[in-house]
PyMOL Python script that loads the backbone (N, CA, C, O; Angstrom):
from pymol import cmd

cmd.read_pdbstr("""\
ATOM      1  N   MET A   1     112.089  85.989 102.026  1.00  0.00           N
ATOM      2  CA  MET A   1     113.284  86.741 101.461  1.00  0.00           C
ATOM      3  C   MET A   1     113.725  85.596 100.487  1.00  0.00           C
ATOM      4  O   MET A   1     113.489  84.395 100.624  1.00  0.00           O
ATOM      5  N   LEU A   2     114.451  86.244  99.421  1.00  0.00           N
ATOM      6  CA  LEU A   2     115.128  85.299  98.606  1.00  0.00           C
ATOM      7  C   LEU A   2     116.649  85.541  98.599  1.00  0.00           C
ATOM      8  O   LEU A   2     117.061  86.698  98.525  1.00  0.00           O
ATOM      9  N   HIS A   3     117.451  84.566  98.667  1.00  0.00           N
ATOM     10  CA  HIS A   3     118.887  84.743  98.659  1.00  0.00           C
ATOM     11  C   HIS A   3     119.200  84.594  97.124  1.00  0.00           C
ATOM     12  O   HIS A   3     119.081  83.527  96.521  1.00  0.00           O
ATOM     13  N   LEU A   4     119.578  85.675  96.605  1.00  0.00           N
ATOM     14  CA  LEU A   4     119.908  85.906  95.128  1.00  0.00           C
ATOM     15  C   LEU A   4     120.972  85.013  94.626  1.00  0.00           C
ATOM     16  O   LEU A   4     120.760  84.460  93.547  1.00  0.00           O
ATOM     17  N   PRO A   5     122.155  84.772  95.282  1.00  0.00           N
ATOM     18  CA  PRO A   5     123.178  83.893  94.751  1.00  0.00           C
ATOM     19  C   PRO A   5     122.724  82.481  94.710  1.00  0.00           C
ATOM     20  O   PRO A   5     123.232  81.787  93.829  1.00  0.00           O
ATOM     21  N   THR A   6     121.848  81.924  95.514  1.00  0.00           N
ATOM     22  CA  THR A   6     121.390  80.623  95.603  1.00  0.00           C
ATOM     23  C   THR A   6     119.952  80.374  94.950  1.00  0.00           C
ATOM     24  O   THR A   6     119.570  79.254  94.612  1.00  0.00           O
ATOM     25  N   ASN A   7     119.216  81.515  94.812  1.00  0.00           N
ATOM     26  CA  ASN A   7     117.719  81.492  94.518  1.00  0.00           C
ATOM     27  C   ASN A   7     116.955  80.698  95.435  1.00  0.00           C
ATOM     28  O   ASN A   7     115.989  80.046  95.037  1.00  0.00           O
ATOM     29  N   ARG A   8     117.330  80.705  96.673  1.00  0.00           N
ATOM     30  CA  ARG A   8     116.597  79.982  97.823  1.00  0.00           C
ATOM     31  C   ARG A   8     115.928  80.963  98.692  1.00  0.00           C
ATOM     32  O   ARG A   8     116.410  82.071  98.928  1.00  0.00           O
ATOM     33  N   ILE A   9     114.790  80.531  99.172  1.00  0.00           N
ATOM     34  CA  ILE A   9     114.088  81.315 100.117  1.00  0.00           C
ATOM     35  C   ILE A   9     114.656  81.119 101.517  1.00  0.00           C
ATOM     36  O   ILE A   9     114.850  79.991 101.968  1.00  0.00           O
ATOM     37  N   ILE A  10     114.936  82.302 102.239  1.00  0.00           N
ATOM     38  CA  ILE A  10     115.567  82.162 103.574  1.00  0.00           C
ATOM     39  C   ILE A  10     114.651  82.900 104.555  1.00  0.00           C
ATOM     40  O   ILE A  10     113.835  83.729 104.154  1.00  0.00           O
ATOM     41  N   THR A  11     114.783  82.621 105.695  1.00  0.00           N
ATOM     42  CA  THR A  11     114.060  83.373 106.804  1.00  0.00           C
ATOM     43  C   THR A  11     114.864  83.991 107.762  1.00  0.00           C
ATOM     44  O   THR A  11     115.863  83.374 108.132  1.00  0.00           O
ATOM     45  N   ARG A  12     114.620  85.098 108.240  1.00  0.00           N
ATOM     46  CA  ARG A  12     115.318  85.755 109.267  1.00  0.00           C
ATOM     47  C   ARG A  12     114.471  86.423 110.262  1.00  0.00           C
ATOM     48  O   ARG A  12     113.414  86.918 109.868  1.00  0.00           O
ATOM     49  N   SER A  13     114.811  86.506 111.557  1.00  0.00           N
ATOM     50  CA  SER A  13     113.912  87.143 112.536  1.00  0.00           C
ATOM     51  C   SER A  13     114.031  88.618 112.491  1.00  0.00           C
ATOM     52  O   SER A  13     113.164  89.321 113.011  1.00  0.00           O
ATOM     53  N   ARG A  14     115.137  89.158 111.851  1.00  0.00           N
ATOM     54  CA  ARG A  14     115.297  90.598 111.721  1.00  0.00           C
ATOM     55  C   ARG A  14     115.786  90.901 110.330  1.00  0.00           C
ATOM     56  O   ARG A  14     116.594  90.131 109.810  1.00  0.00           O
ATOM     57  N   VAL A  15     115.385  91.894 109.734  1.00  0.00           N
ATOM     58  CA  VAL A  15     115.576  92.355 108.441  1.00  0.00           C
ATOM     59  C   VAL A  15     116.018  93.916 108.341  1.00  0.00           C
ATOM     60  O   VAL A  15     115.272  94.764 108.831  1.00  0.00           O
ATOM     61  N   THR A  16     117.135  94.266 107.755  1.00  0.00           N
ATOM     62  CA  THR A  16     117.419  95.566 107.540  1.00  0.00           C
ATOM     63  C   THR A  16     117.194  96.115 106.331  1.00  0.00           C
ATOM     64  O   THR A  16     117.991  95.851 105.430  1.00  0.00           O
ATOM     65  N   PRO A  17     116.109  96.952 106.080  1.00  0.00           N
ATOM     66  CA  PRO A  17     115.911  97.385 104.672  1.00  0.00           C
ATOM     67  C   PRO A  17     117.235  98.289 104.004  1.00  0.00           C
ATOM     68  O   PRO A  17     117.900  99.156 104.571  1.00  0.00           O
ATOM     69  N   ILE A  18     117.342  97.866 102.863  1.00  0.00           N
ATOM     70  CA  ILE A  18     118.519  98.759 102.152  1.00  0.00           C
ATOM     71  C   ILE A  18     117.959  99.054 100.735  1.00  0.00           C
ATOM     72  O   ILE A  18     117.089  98.336 100.242  1.00  0.00           O
ATOM     73  N   PRO A  19     118.465 100.097 100.114  1.00  0.00           N
ATOM     74  CA  PRO A  19     118.096 100.409  98.682  1.00  0.00           C
ATOM     75  C   PRO A  19     118.248  99.289  97.804  1.00  0.00           C
ATOM     76  O   PRO A  19     119.112  98.454  98.069  1.00  0.00           O
ATOM     77  N   ILE A  20     117.456  99.149  96.703  1.00  0.00           N
ATOM     78  CA  ILE A  20     117.750  98.178  95.690  1.00  0.00           C
ATOM     79  C   ILE A  20     118.709  98.820  94.711  1.00  0.00           C
ATOM     80  O   ILE A  20     118.479  99.906  94.178  1.00  0.00           O
ATOM     81  N   THR A  21     119.812  98.084  94.497  1.00  0.00           N
ATOM     82  CA  THR A  21     120.813  98.531  93.478  1.00  0.00           C
ATOM     83  C   THR A  21     120.575  98.136  92.161  1.00  0.00           C
ATOM     84  O   THR A  21     119.831  97.172  91.981  1.00  0.00           O
ATOM     85  N   PRO A  22     121.129  98.772  91.109  1.00  0.00           N
ATOM     86  CA  PRO A  22     120.922  98.338  89.687  1.00  0.00           C
ATOM     87  C   PRO A  22     121.403  96.861  89.598  1.00  0.00           C
ATOM     88  O   PRO A  22     120.761  96.105  88.869  1.00  0.00           O
ATOM     89  N   THR A  23     122.479  96.388  90.280  1.00  0.00           N
ATOM     90  CA  THR A  23     123.011  95.137  90.270  1.00  0.00           C
ATOM     91  C   THR A  23     121.946  94.034  90.643  1.00  0.00           C
ATOM     92  O   THR A  23     121.776  92.992  90.009  1.00  0.00           O
ATOM     93  N   VAL A  24     121.250  94.431  91.783  1.00  0.00           N
ATOM     94  CA  VAL A  24     120.134  93.578  92.314  1.00  0.00           C
ATOM     95  C   VAL A  24     118.856  93.494  91.146  1.00  0.00           C
ATOM     96  O   VAL A  24     118.245  92.446  90.932  1.00  0.00           O
ATOM     97  N   ILE A  25     118.660  94.386  90.657  1.00  0.00           N
ATOM     98  CA  ILE A  25     117.613  94.607  89.651  1.00  0.00           C
ATOM     99  C   ILE A  25     118.079  93.692  88.428  1.00  0.00           C
ATOM    100  O   ILE A  25     117.259  92.944  87.895  1.00  0.00           O
ATOM    101  N   ILE A  26     119.229  93.747  88.044  1.00  0.00           N
ATOM    102  CA  ILE A  26     119.752  93.061  86.845  1.00  0.00           C
ATOM    103  C   ILE A  26     119.712  91.409  87.243  1.00  0.00           C
ATOM    104  O   ILE A  26     119.348  90.576  86.413  1.00  0.00           O
ATOM    105  N   GLN A  27     120.100  91.070  88.517  1.00  0.00           N
ATOM    106  CA  GLN A  27     120.001  89.844  88.915  1.00  0.00           C
ATOM    107  C   GLN A  27     118.661  89.264  88.903  1.00  0.00           C
ATOM    108  O   GLN A  27     118.412  88.164  88.409  1.00  0.00           O
ATOM    109  N   VAL A  28     117.741  90.085  89.500  1.00  0.00           N
ATOM    110  CA  VAL A  28     116.325  89.440  89.499  1.00  0.00           C
ATOM    111  C   VAL A  28     115.803  89.305  87.981  1.00  0.00           C
ATOM    112  O   VAL A  28     115.173  88.291  87.680  1.00  0.00           O
ATOM    113  N   HIS A  29     116.042  90.270  87.048  1.00  0.00           N
ATOM    114  CA  HIS A  29     115.560  90.190  85.767  1.00  0.00           C
ATOM    115  C   HIS A  29     116.137  88.886  85.045  1.00  0.00           C
ATOM    116  O   HIS A  29     115.464  88.156  84.317  1.00  0.00           O
ATOM    117  N   THR A  30     117.517  88.702  85.365  1.00  0.00           N
ATOM    118  CA  THR A  30     118.204  87.510  84.777  1.00  0.00           C
ATOM    119  C   THR A  30     117.488  86.338  85.233  1.00  0.00           C
ATOM    120  O   THR A  30     117.150  85.502  84.395  1.00  0.00           O
ATOM    121  N   MET A  31     117.175  86.149  86.627  1.00  0.00           N
ATOM    122  CA  MET A  31     116.612  85.054  87.083  1.00  0.00           C
ATOM    123  C   MET A  31     115.119  84.887  86.469  1.00  0.00           C
ATOM    124  O   MET A  31     114.688  83.791  86.111  1.00  0.00           O
ATOM    125  N   ALA A  32     114.511  85.877  86.401  1.00  0.00           N
ATOM    126  CA  ALA A  32     113.134  85.815  85.670  1.00  0.00           C
ATOM    127  C   ALA A  32     113.161  85.310  84.357  1.00  0.00           C
ATOM    128  O   ALA A  32     112.284  84.549  83.949  1.00  0.00           O
ATOM    129  N   GLN A  33     114.137  85.693  83.649  1.00  0.00           N
ATOM    130  CA  GLN A  33     114.219  85.328  82.251  1.00  0.00           C
ATOM    131  C   GLN A  33     114.611  83.779  82.130  1.00  0.00           C
ATOM    132  O   GLN A  33     114.053  83.062  81.300  1.00  0.00           O
ATOM    133  N   THR A  34     115.538  83.327  82.947  1.00  0.00           N
ATOM    134  CA  THR A  34     115.942  82.024  83.124  1.00  0.00           C
ATOM    135  C   THR A  34     114.717  81.145  83.373  1.00  0.00           C
ATOM    136  O   THR A  34     114.570  80.069  82.794  1.00  0.00           O
ATOM    137  N   GLN A  35     113.816  81.656  84.281  1.00  0.00           N
ATOM    138  CA  GLN A  35     112.655  80.835  84.710  1.00  0.00           C
ATOM    139  C   GLN A  35     111.483  81.108  83.777  1.00  0.00           C
ATOM    140  O   GLN A  35     110.377  80.664  84.083  1.00  0.00           O
ATOM    141  N   HIS A  36     111.647  81.794  82.683  1.00  0.00           N
ATOM    142  CA  HIS A  36     110.595  82.071  81.816  1.00  0.00           C
ATOM    143  C   HIS A  36     109.398  82.654  82.288  1.00  0.00           C
ATOM    144  O   HIS A  36     108.287  82.336  81.864  1.00  0.00           O
ATOM    145  N   GLN A  37     109.647  83.653  83.314  1.00  0.00           N
ATOM    146  CA  GLN A  37     108.526  84.324  83.956  1.00  0.00           C
ATOM    147  C   GLN A  37     108.029  85.581  83.048  1.00  0.00           C
ATOM    148  O   GLN A  37     108.861  86.219  82.403  1.00  0.00           O
ATOM    149  N   PRO A  38     106.850  85.867  83.023  1.00  0.00           N
ATOM    150  CA  PRO A  38     106.346  87.019  82.281  1.00  0.00           C
ATOM    151  C   PRO A  38     106.808  88.388  82.773  1.00  0.00           C
ATOM    152  O   PRO A  38     107.041  88.484  83.978  1.00  0.00           O
ATOM    153  N   GLU A  39     106.960  89.390  82.045  1.00  0.00           N
ATOM    154  CA  GLU A  39     107.394  90.643  82.463  1.00  0.00           C
ATOM    155  C   GLU A  39     106.568  91.321  83.390  1.00  0.00           C
ATOM    156  O   GLU A  39     105.348  91.182  83.314  1.00  0.00           O
ATOM    157  N   GLY A  40     107.057  91.999  84.209  1.00  0.00           N
ATOM    158  CA  GLY A  40     106.174  92.816  85.274  1.00  0.00           C
ATOM    159  C   GLY A  40     106.420  92.215  86.691  1.00  0.00           C
ATOM    160  O   GLY A  40     107.064  91.184  86.880  1.00  0.00           O
ATOM    161  N   LEU A  41     105.844  92.960  87.658  1.00  0.00           N
ATOM    162  CA  LEU A  41     105.976  92.515  89.128  1.00  0.00           C
ATOM    163  C   LEU A  41     104.618  91.986  89.563  1.00  0.00           C
ATOM    164  O   LEU A  41     103.617  92.652  89.298  1.00  0.00           O
ATOM    165  N   LYS A  42     104.523  90.881  90.186  1.00  0.00           N
ATOM    166  CA  LYS A  42     103.486  90.427  90.867  1.00  0.00           C
ATOM    167  C   LYS A  42     103.808  90.066  92.303  1.00  0.00           C
ATOM    168  O   LYS A  42     104.652  89.209  92.565  1.00  0.00           O
ATOM    169  N   VAL A  43     103.169  90.688  93.180  1.00  0.00           N
ATOM    170  CA  VAL A  43     103.386  90.528  94.613  1.00  0.00           C
ATOM    171  C   VAL A  43     102.235  89.867  95.204  1.00  0.00           C
ATOM    172  O   VAL A  43     101.077  90.200  94.955  1.00  0.00           O
ATOM    173  N   SER A  44     102.590  88.860  96.046  1.00  0.00           N
ATOM    174  CA  SER A  44     101.391  88.158  96.664  1.00  0.00           C
ATOM    175  C   SER A  44     101.708  87.860  98.148  1.00  0.00           C
ATOM    176  O   SER A  44     102.878  87.751  98.514  1.00  0.00           O
ATOM    177  N   ASN A  45     100.702  87.732  98.976  1.00  0.00           N
ATOM    178  CA  ASN A  45     100.841  87.399 100.365  1.00  0.00           C
ATOM    179  C   ASN A  45     101.182  86.045 100.510  1.00  0.00           C
ATOM    180  O   ASN A  45     101.295  85.331  99.513  1.00  0.00           O
ATOM    181  N   HIS A  46     101.387  85.546 101.832  1.00  0.00           N
ATOM    182  CA  HIS A  46     101.514  84.158 102.124  1.00  0.00           C
ATOM    183  C   HIS A  46     100.425  83.232 101.779  1.00  0.00           C
ATOM    184  O   HIS A  46     100.603  82.019 101.672  1.00  0.00           O
ATOM    185  N   TYR A  47      99.261  83.836 101.601  1.00  0.00           N
ATOM    186  CA  TYR A  47      98.114  82.873 101.111  1.00  0.00           C
ATOM    187  C   TYR A  47      97.946  82.823  99.487  1.00  0.00           C
ATOM    188  O   TYR A  47      96.976  82.336  98.908  1.00  0.00           O
ATOM    189  N   ASN A  48      99.128  83.448  98.843  1.00  0.00           N
ATOM    190  CA  ASN A  48      99.229  83.515  97.488  1.00  0.00           C
ATOM    191  C   ASN A  48      98.126  84.282  96.915  1.00  0.00           C
ATOM    192  O   ASN A  48      97.728  83.950  95.798  1.00  0.00           O
ATOM    193  N   ILE A  49      97.561  85.288  97.537  1.00  0.00           N
ATOM    194  CA  ILE A  49      96.602  86.333  97.076  1.00  0.00           C
ATOM    195  C   ILE A  49      97.486  87.481  96.465  1.00  0.00           C
ATOM    196  O   ILE A  49      98.353  88.074  97.107  1.00  0.00           O
ATOM    197  N   VAL A  50      97.162  87.731  95.133  1.00  0.00           N
ATOM    198  CA  VAL A  50      98.113  88.785  94.521  1.00  0.00           C
ATOM    199  C   VAL A  50      97.650  90.111  95.111  1.00  0.00           C
ATOM    200  O   VAL A  50      96.443  90.332  95.209  1.00  0.00           O
ATOM    201  N   LEU A  51      98.583  91.027  95.519  1.00  0.00           N
ATOM    202  CA  LEU A  51      98.460  92.372  96.010  1.00  0.00           C
ATOM    203  C   LEU A  51      98.586  93.294  94.870  1.00  0.00           C
ATOM    204  O   LEU A  51      99.582  93.248  94.148  1.00  0.00           O
ATOM    205  N   TYR A  52      97.604  94.152  94.664  1.00  0.00           N
ATOM    206  CA  TYR A  52      97.804  95.171  93.504  1.00  0.00           C
ATOM    207  C   TYR A  52      98.052  96.472  94.157  1.00  0.00           C
ATOM    208  O   TYR A  52      97.645  96.791  95.274  1.00  0.00           O
ATOM    209  N   ASP A  53      98.781  97.213  93.332  1.00  0.00           N
ATOM    210  CA  ASP A  53      98.927  98.676  93.728  1.00  0.00           C
ATOM    211  C   ASP A  53      97.834  99.570  93.417  1.00  0.00           C
ATOM    212  O   ASP A  53      97.425  99.570  92.256  1.00  0.00           O
ATOM    213  N   ALA A  54      97.322 100.294  94.227  1.00  0.00           N
ATOM    214  CA  ALA A  54      96.095 101.106  93.930  1.00  0.00           C
ATOM    215  C   ALA A  54      96.046 102.056  92.793  1.00  0.00           C
ATOM    216  O   ALA A  54      95.033 102.603  92.357  1.00  0.00           O
ATOM    217  N   ALA A  55      97.406 102.200  92.315  1.00  0.00           N
ATOM    218  CA  ALA A  55      97.535 102.950  91.076  1.00  0.00           C
ATOM    219  C   ALA A  55      97.164 102.096  89.741  1.00  0.00           C
ATOM    220  O   ALA A  55      96.958 102.626  88.649  1.00  0.00           O
ATOM    221  N   TRP A  56      97.115 100.842  89.963  1.00  0.00           N
ATOM    222  CA  TRP A  56      96.822  99.811  88.895  1.00  0.00           C
ATOM    223  C   TRP A  56      95.370  99.461  88.828  1.00  0.00           C
ATOM    224  O   TRP A  56      94.960  98.828  87.855  1.00  0.00           O
ATOM    225  N   ILE A  57      94.559  99.824  89.789  1.00  0.00           N
ATOM    226  CA  ILE A  57      93.283  99.482  89.842  1.00  0.00           C
ATOM    227  C   ILE A  57      92.399 100.518  89.293  1.00  0.00           C
ATOM    228  O   ILE A  57      92.452 101.671  89.722  1.00  0.00           O
ATOM    229  N   ALA A  58      91.533 100.137  88.297  1.00  0.00           N
ATOM    230  CA  ALA A  58      90.618 101.124  87.672  1.00  0.00           C
ATOM    231  C   ALA A  58      89.582 101.566  88.772  1.00  0.00           C
ATOM    232  O   ALA A  58      89.023 100.740  89.494  1.00  0.00           O
ATOM    233  N   GLY A  59      89.367 102.904  88.853  1.00  0.00           N
ATOM    234  CA  GLY A  59      88.477 103.555  89.737  1.00  0.00           C
ATOM    235  C   GLY A  59      88.955 103.807  91.271  1.00  0.00           C
ATOM    236  O   GLY A  59      88.170 104.236  92.117  1.00  0.00           O
ATOM    237  N   VAL A  60      90.239 103.517  91.536  1.00  0.00           N
ATOM    238  CA  VAL A  60      90.864 103.719  92.895  1.00  0.00           C
ATOM    239  C   VAL A  60      91.803 104.734  92.741  1.00  0.00           C
ATOM    240  O   VAL A  60      92.739 104.663  91.945  1.00  0.00           O
ATOM    241  N   ASP A  61      91.560 105.782  93.560  1.00  0.00           N
ATOM    242  CA  ASP A  61      92.385 106.944  93.559  1.00  0.00           C
ATOM    243  C   ASP A  61      93.378 106.761  94.724  1.00  0.00           C
ATOM    244  O   ASP A  61      93.051 106.238  95.790  1.00  0.00           O
ATOM    245  N   PHE A  62      94.610 107.225  94.451  1.00  0.00           N
ATOM    246  CA  PHE A  62      95.526 107.451  95.475  1.00  0.00           C
ATOM    247  C   PHE A  62      95.514 108.668  96.189  1.00  0.00           C
ATOM    248  O   PHE A  62      95.506 109.700  95.516  1.00  0.00           O
ATOM    249  N   GLU A  63      95.512 108.754  97.472  1.00  0.00           N
ATOM    250  CA  GLU A  63      95.508 109.960  98.310  1.00  0.00           C
ATOM    251  C   GLU A  63      96.590 110.054  99.022  1.00  0.00           C
ATOM    252  O   GLU A  63      96.828 109.140  99.811  1.00  0.00           O
ATOM    253  N   ASP A  64      97.422 111.077  98.928  1.00  0.00           N
ATOM    254  CA  ASP A  64      98.626 111.280  99.845  1.00  0.00           C
ATOM    255  C   ASP A  64      98.050 111.752 101.209  1.00  0.00           C
ATOM    256  O   ASP A  64      97.370 112.768 101.353  1.00  0.00           O
ATOM    257  N   GLU A  65      98.433 110.830 102.254  1.00  0.00           N
ATOM    258  CA  GLU A  65      97.972 111.094 103.584  1.00  0.00           C
ATOM    259  C   GLU A  65      98.466 112.460 104.197  1.00  0.00           C
ATOM    260  O   GLU A  65      97.877 113.015 105.125  1.00  0.00           O
ATOM    261  N   ASP A  66      99.586 112.942 103.602  1.00  0.00           N
ATOM    262  CA  ASP A  66     100.213 114.058 104.112  1.00  0.00           C
ATOM    263  C   ASP A  66      99.835 115.340 103.368  1.00  0.00           C
ATOM    264  O   ASP A  66     100.435 116.392 103.585  1.00  0.00           O
ATOM    265  N   GLU A  67      98.802 115.237 102.463  1.00  0.00           N
ATOM    266  CA  GLU A  67      98.494 116.321 101.579  1.00  0.00           C
ATOM    267  C   GLU A  67      97.991 117.509 102.314  1.00  0.00           C
ATOM    268  O   GLU A  67      98.355 118.631 101.961  1.00  0.00           O
ATOM    269  N   GLU A  68      97.106 117.325 103.404  1.00  0.00           N
ATOM    270  CA  GLU A  68      96.599 118.386 104.153  1.00  0.00           C
ATOM    271  C   GLU A  68      97.547 119.201 104.968  1.00  0.00           C
ATOM    272  O   GLU A  68      97.212 120.321 105.353  1.00  0.00           O
ATOM    273  N   TYR A  69      98.875 118.623 105.289  1.00  0.00           N
ATOM    274  CA  TYR A  69      99.830 119.263 105.949  1.00  0.00           C
ATOM    275  C   TYR A  69     101.059 119.829 105.095  1.00  0.00           C
ATOM    276  O   TYR A  69     102.037 120.384 105.597  1.00  0.00           O
ATOM    277  N   ASP A  70     100.858 119.601 103.696  1.00  0.00           N
ATOM    278  CA  ASP A  70     101.819 120.104 102.759  1.00  0.00           C
ATOM    279  C   ASP A  70     101.719 121.639 102.545  1.00  0.00           C
ATOM    280  O   ASP A  70     100.719 122.146 102.037  1.00  0.00           O
ATOM    281  N   SER A  71     102.714 122.303 102.922  1.00  0.00           N
ATOM    282  CA  SER A  71     102.650 123.733 102.817  1.00  0.00           C
ATOM    283  C   SER A  71     102.641 124.284 101.350  1.00  0.00           C
ATOM    284  O   SER A  71     102.359 125.463 101.137  1.00  0.00           O
ATOM    285  N   ASP A  72     102.953 123.413 100.342  1.00  0.00           N
ATOM    286  CA  ASP A  72     103.008 123.857  99.002  1.00  0.00           C
ATOM    287  C   ASP A  72     101.665 123.539  98.334  1.00  0.00           C
ATOM    288  O   ASP A  72     101.430 123.919  97.187  1.00  0.00           O
ATOM    289  N   PHE A  73     100.757 122.817  99.086  1.00  0.00           N
ATOM    290  CA  PHE A  73      99.517 122.362  98.532  1.00  0.00           C
ATOM    291  C   PHE A  73      98.592 123.607  98.450  1.00  0.00           C
ATOM    292  O   PHE A  73      98.496 124.340  99.434  1.00  0.00           O
ATOM    293  N   SER A  74      97.971 123.843  97.408  1.00  0.00           N
ATOM    294  CA  SER A  74      96.927 124.901  97.209  1.00  0.00           C
ATOM    295  C   SER A  74      95.737 124.324  96.602  1.00  0.00           C
ATOM    296  O   SER A  74      95.883 123.521  95.680  1.00  0.00           O
ATOM    297  N   SER A  75      94.559 124.647  97.018  1.00  0.00           N
ATOM    298  CA  SER A  75      93.363 124.335  96.469  1.00  0.00           C
ATOM    299  C   SER A  75      92.932 125.269  95.393  1.00  0.00           C
ATOM    300  O   SER A  75      93.148 126.481  95.402  1.00  0.00           O
ATOM    301  N   ASP A  76      92.268 124.570  94.409  1.00  0.00           N
ATOM    302  CA  ASP A  76      91.792 125.489  93.231  1.00  0.00           C
ATOM    303  C   ASP A  76      90.267 126.048  93.623  1.00  0.00           C
ATOM    304  O   ASP A  76      89.673 126.884  92.942  1.00  0.00           O
ATOM    305  N   GLU A  77      89.813 125.524  94.673  1.00  0.00           N
ATOM    306  CA  GLU A  77      88.523 126.063  95.085  1.00  0.00           C
ATOM    307  C   GLU A  77      88.459 127.205  96.025  1.00  0.00           C
ATOM    308  O   GLU A  77      89.245 127.218  96.973  1.00  0.00           O
ATOM    309  N   GLU A  78      87.674 128.090  95.876  1.00  0.00           N
ATOM    310  CA  GLU A  78      87.502 129.351  96.753  1.00  0.00           C
ATOM    311  C   GLU A  78      86.925 128.877  98.082  1.00  0.00           C
ATOM    312  O   GLU A  78      85.971 128.100  98.053  1.00  0.00           O
ATOM    313  N   PRO A  79      87.434 129.287  99.250  1.00  0.00           N
ATOM    314  CA  PRO A  79      86.841 129.029 100.428  1.00  0.00           C
ATOM    315  C   PRO A  79      85.383 129.528 100.625  1.00  0.00           C
ATOM    316  O   PRO A  79      85.150 130.686 100.279  1.00  0.00           O
ATOM    317  N   SER A  80      84.428 128.816 101.119  1.00  0.00           N
ATOM    318  CA  SER A  80      83.052 129.272 101.166  1.00  0.00           C
ATOM    319  C   SER A  80      82.723 129.844 102.540  1.00  0.00           C
ATOM    320  O   SER A  80      83.313 129.420 103.533  1.00  0.00           O
ATOM    321  N   ASP A  81      81.799 130.794 102.620  1.00  0.00           N
ATOM    322  CA  ASP A  81      81.515 131.446 103.794  1.00  0.00           C
ATOM    323  C   ASP A  81      80.328 130.703 104.630  1.00  0.00           C
ATOM    324  O   ASP A  81      79.751 131.273 105.556  1.00  0.00           O
ATOM    325  N   ASP A  82      80.049 129.498 104.252  1.00  0.00           N
ATOM    326  CA  ASP A  82      78.986 128.708 104.781  1.00  0.00           C
ATOM    327  C   ASP A  82      79.216 128.437 106.239  1.00  0.00           C
ATOM    328  O   ASP A  82      78.404 127.768 106.878  1.00  0.00           O
TER     329      ASP A  82
END
""", "prot")
cmd.dss("prot")
cmd.show_as("cartoon", "prot")
cmd.util.cbc("prot")
cmd.orient("prot")
């Protein structure tokens, strides 16, 4: 985790997720500009391997796991009698 006021990495045994506010977004953008970082978000793991969103990878489709349980979901295909 990053402590935004000090720009230092901190560790905690427990973390409570909260929504990201516009103020936090502005602070992160300001820090990136100060550090001459390129635009965009790059997420990496602790081995420094960049993790990509499936939506950004050519040929990879995103499938909603809850789609089969969605009551509003309708298939364009006619059911077969096979």
